[in-house]
C-alpha positions in Angstrom: 165.4 25.7 70.5 163.4 23.2 68.5 161.9 21.4 71.4 159.6 18.3 71.7 156.2 19.1 73.2 153.6 16.7 74.7 151.3 17.3 71.8 154.0 16.3 69.4 153.3 12.7 70.4 150.1 12.8 68.5 152.0 13.3 65.3 155.1 11.1 65.8 154.4 9.3 62.5 154.7 12.4 60.4 156.4 15.2 62.3 160.1 16.4 61.9 162.6 15.3 64.5 163.3 17.7 67.4 166.6 18.8 69.0 166.5 16.1 71.7 166.3 13.3 69.0 169.1 14.5 66.7 172.2 13.0 68.3 170.8 9.5 68.7 169.5 9.4 65.2 172.8 10.6 63.7 174.8 8.2 65.8 172.7 5.3 64.5 173.3 6.4 60.9 177.0 7.0 61.4 177.4 3.5 62.8 175.3 1.8 60.1 177.1 -0.7 57.9 175.4 1.1 54.9 176.7 4.5 55.8 178.9 4.9 52.7 176.2 3.8 50.4 173.6 6.1 52.0 176.0 9.1 51.9 176.6 8.5 48.2 172.8 8.6 47.7 172.4 11.7 49.8 175.3 13.7 48.4 175.4 12.2 44.9 174.1 15.1 42.8 175.9 17.7 44.9 179.2 16.0 44.5 179.0 16.3 40.7 180.4 19.8 41.0 183.8 18.6 42.2 186.9 16.7 41.1 187.6 13.2 42.4 190.2 14.5 44.9 187.8 17.2 46.2 185.0 14.6 46.6 187.1 12.5 49.0 187.9 15.6 51.0 184.3 16.7 51.2 183.1 13.2 52.1 185.6 13.1 55.0 184.6 16.6 56.2 180.9 15.7 55.9 181.3 12.8 58.4 183.4 14.9 60.8 180.8 17.6 60.7 177.9 15.2 61.1 179.6 13.7 64.2 179.4 17.2 65.9 175.8 18.0 65.1 173.5 18.2 68.2 170.5 20.4 67.0 168.2 20.8 64.0 169.5 24.3 63.4 173.2 23.1 63.4 172.2 20.4 60.9 170.5 22.9 58.6 173.3 25.4 58.8 176.4 23.1 58.9 175.1 20.3 56.6 172.3 21.4 54.4 173.5 25.0 53.7 177.2 24.3 53.5 177.4 20.9 51.9 174.3 21.1 49.7 172.9 24.5 49.0 176.0 26.6 48.7 177.6 24.5 45.9 174.2 24.6 44.0 174.0 28.3 44.3 177.7 28.8 43.4 177.5 26.6 40.4 174.0 26.9 38.9 172.5 30.2 40.0 173.8 33.6 38.8 171.9 35.5 41.6 169.5 34.6 44.4 167.4 37.5 45.5 164.2 38.1 47.6 161.7 40.7 48.3 159.1 41.2 51.0 161.2 39.5 53.7 161.5 42.7 55.6 157.8 42.4 56.4 158.3 39.2 58.3 158.8 39.1 62.1 161.1 36.6 63.8 158.6 36.0 66.7 155.8 35.0 64.4 155.0 31.8 62.4 153.8 32.0 58.8 152.0 29.6 56.6 153.9 30.1 53.3 152.1 28.8 50.2 154.2 29.0 47.1 154.1 28.1 43.4 156.1 24.9 42.8 159.0 24.8 40.3 161.5 22.3 41.8 161.0 19.1 43.8 163.7 19.8 46.4 165.0 23.3 45.9 161.9 25.5 46.3 161.6 25.3 50.1 165.4 24.8 50.5 166.2 28.1 48.8 163.5 29.8 50.8 165.2 28.6 54.0 168.5 29.9 52.7 167.0 33.4 52.2 165.3 33.3 55.6 168.5 32.4 57.3 170.4 35.1 55.5 167.9 37.6 56.8 168.1 36.4 60.4 164.8 34.6 60.3 163.9 31.1 61.3 163.6 28.3 58.7 160.3 26.7 57.8 158.9 23.2 58.3 158.5 21.6 54.9 155.7 19.4 53.5 157.4 16.4 51.9 155.6 13.6 50.0 156.3 10.1 51.1 156.7 9.0 47.5 160.2 10.6 47.6 161.4 8.7 50.7 164.0 6.3 49.3 165.0 4.5 52.5 165.2 4.9 56.3 168.5 6.9 56.1 167.2 9.5 53.7 163.9 9.7 55.6 165.8 10.4 58.8 167.9 13.1 57.2 164.8 14.7 55.7 163.0 14.7 59.0 166.0 16.3 60.8 165.8 19.0 58.1 162.4 20.1 59.5 160.3 18.1 57.0 156.9 16.5 57.9 155.6 13.7 55.9 152.6 13.9 53.5 151.2 10.4 53.0 150.1 9.8 49.4 148.4 7.0 47.5 146.5 5.7 50.6 143.4 3.5 50.3 140.3 5.6 50.0 139.0 4.6 53.5 142.2 6.1 55.1 142.5 9.3 53.0 140.2 11.5 55.1 141.8 10.4 58.4 145.3 11.1 57.0 144.4 14.5 55.6 142.8 15.6 58.9 145.9 14.3 60.8 148.1 16.4 58.5 145.9 19.4 58.9 146.0 19.0 62.7 149.8 18.9 62.6 150.2 22.0 60.5 147.8 23.9 62.8 149.7 22.6 65.9 153.0 23.8 64.3 151.5 27.3 63.7 150.4 27.5 67.3 154.0 27.0 68.3 154.9 30.1 66.3 156.8 28.0 63.7 156.6 28.6 60.0 155.5 26.1 57.4 156.0 25.8 53.6 153.5 24.0 51.4 153.1 24.0 47.6 149.9 25.4 46.1 149.1 22.0 44.6 150.4 18.5 44.6 153.3 18.3 42.1 155.1 21.0 40.2 153.5 23.2 37.5 154.9 21.5 34.5 153.6 24.1 32.1 154.6 27.2 34.1 150.9 27.9 34.8 150.8 28.4 38.6 147.2 27.6 39.8 146.3 26.9 43.4 144.3 23.7 44.0 141.4 24.6 46.4 141.8 21.1 47.9 145.0 22.4 49.6 143.1 25.1 51.3 140.4 22.6 52.4 143.1 20.3 53.8 144.7 23.1 55.8 141.3 24.1 57.2 139.9 20.6 57.9 141.0 20.2 61.5 139.7 23.6 62.5 136.5 23.8 60.5 134.3 23.6 63.6 136.2 26.3 65.5 136.8 29.2 63.0 135.4 30.7 59.8 137.8 30.1 56.8 139.1 33.8 56.7 139.6 33.8 60.5 141.5 30.5 60.3 143.8 31.8 57.5 144.4 35.0 59.4 145.4 33.1 62.5 148.0 31.1 60.6 149.4 34.1 58.8 148.7 32.8 55.3 151.6 34.2 53.1 151.9 33.6 49.4 155.4 33.1 47.9 156.2 33.6 44.2 159.2 31.5 43.1 160.7 32.8 39.8 163.4 30.9 38.1 164.9 32.6 35.0 165.7 29.2 33.5 164.0 26.0 34.6 166.6 23.2 34.5 163.7 20.7 34.2 161.9 22.5 31.4 162.5 19.7 28.8 161.8 16.9 31.4 158.5 18.6 32.3 157.5 18.8 28.6 158.3 15.1 28.3 156.1 14.3 31.3 153.2 16.3 29.8 153.6 14.3 26.5 153.8 11.0 28.4 150.7 11.8 30.5 148.7 12.7 27.4 149.7 9.5 25.6 149.1 7.3 28.6 145.7 8.9 29.5 146.8 10.7 32.6 149.2 8.1 34.0 151.3 9.4 36.8 155.0 9.8 36.5 157.3 7.0 37.9 159.9 7.1 40.7 162.6 7.2 37.9 160.9 10.4 36.6 161.1 12.0 40.1 164.8 11.1 40.4 165.6 12.5 37.0 163.9 15.7 38.0 165.7 15.9 41.3 169.1 15.4 39.6 168.4 18.0 36.9 166.9 20.5 39.4 170.0 20.4 41.5 172.7 20.3 38.9 171.1 22.3 36.0 171.6 26.0 35.2 168.9 28.3 36.6 170.2 31.8 35.8 168.7 34.2 38.2 166.2 33.2 40.9 163.9 35.5 42.9 161.5 34.9 45.8 158.7 37.3 46.4 157.0 37.1 49.8 153.5 38.7 49.7 153.0 40.3 53.2 150.5 41.5 54.3 148.1 39.3 52.4 144.5 40.5 52.3 142.0 37.7 52.9 138.5 38.5 51.8 137.2 35.3 50.2 134.5 33.2 51.9 135.1 29.9 50.2 138.2 27.7 49.4 137.8 28.6 45.7 137.8 32.3 46.6 141.0 31.9 48.6 142.7 29.9 45.9 141.9 32.7 43.4 143.3 35.3 45.8 146.5 33.2 46.2 146.8 32.9 42.4 146.3 36.7 42.0 149.0 37.4 44.6 151.5 34.9 43.1 150.9 36.1 39.5 151.3 39.7 40.4 154.4 39.1 42.4 156.1 36.7 40.0 159.4 38.2 38.8 159.2 38.2 35.0 162.5 37.7 33.3 163.5 38.5 29.7 163.0 34.9 28.7 159.4 35.0 29.8 158.6 38.1 27.6 160.6 36.5 24.7 158.7 33.2 24.9 155.4 35.0 25.0 156.3 36.9 21.8 157.6 33.7 20.1 154.4 31.8 21.0 152.1 34.6 19.8 154.2 35.7 16.9 154.2 39.3 18.2 156.8 41.9 19.3 154.7 43.3 22.1 157.4 42.9 24.7 160.5 43.4 22.5 161.6 46.2 24.8 162.2 43.7 27.6 164.8 41.5 25.7 167.6 41.9 23.3 169.4 39.8 20.6 171.6 38.3 23.3 168.6 37.0 25.1 167.2 35.6 21.9 170.4 33.8 21.0 170.7 32.3 24.5 167.1 31.0 24.4 167.3 29.7 20.8 170.5 27.8 21.8 168.6 26.2 24.6 165.7 25.0 22.5 167.2 24.4 19.1 167.8 20.7 19.5 164.4 19.9 20.8 161.6 18.3 18.7 158.9 20.6 17.6 156.4 19.1 20.1 158.7 19.5 23.1 159.9 23.0 21.9 156.4 24.2 21.8 155.7 23.0 25.4 158.9 24.6 26.7 158.1 27.9 25.1 154.6 27.7 26.6 156.1 27.1 30.1 158.1 30.3 29.9 155.3 32.3 28.3 152.5 31.4 30.8 153.7 33.6 33.7 153.3 36.6 31.3 149.8 35.4 30.3 148.8 35.1 33.9 150.1 38.6 34.7 148.2 40.0 31.7 145.0 38.3 32.7 145.0 40.0 36.1 145.8 43.5 34.6 143.1 43.4 31.9 
């Protein structure tokens, strides 16, 4: 059961909804005059896989299923998995695999910190794998910049997401970060698992580096009670390496890098986020692998030390595909890794990048090559 606790009241503004709240929230949404519009927003990208007749059938079944939902777990399994994730996996992923999950225990909570490839799918696919192995799903850190309206916000919070407030006035930033840190620690004390990305935003160049500020945020609410290593041991810090064979947003990420360079570091727009969400959901990904690093040896004494240990764990556990080795050889004009790919791999990758401008092509190649560079750097 996903029950409400007295301490939850302290975090009502950011926490996920609990089982006791689900029915009332869904009834309000089901009876809303904007229901059809909101459902089109929520299911839009996922419906692109179906014919018009099938879309009508699915929309009808979605409402009937939603009317029966009474708990968070039912919502995740009957709505998120069946109506959203399963069509994505069937239509855009050749295989979804995981390693290290056998080291996880159902009775424990884990603080999963992963590299970040896709805005919505990284934690969603982790949950899919956890469910498939009889484990509980994670609570998900979700930036408020992606909250479109009240309906979408409600659905996200039913789906075990807690809100990360961004772009606050400087005077409120520290208070908000401490509040978030306190919620995450409270969640871990309830033996629930949490997923958070190793830095704000995705790695646009395939170079997965942990921002030490993430570790500082997690530790902030408990800094007077525990040493940093003791705190991270208490929350079962667990790195996760997310490895997509093909990144459906590779070209969009390259464009974002170019825009940011030309605009002097200007942040991407809401339209950029929506384009990335659409491409991430509907685009081809090939094979996808999740590596859970457990146990994780914590020896560092500072947040920078811990960030480096996380990087090392993720880089070593990253599943390198043929395209990564091929991109490395293309970028460096070598054949060092030619044993790891063949002419079919070369043709497939060349077809993917042949229509791109020289500038974008170079960035896309770099994005696929960087995981090999990171692996090499650790093994020197």
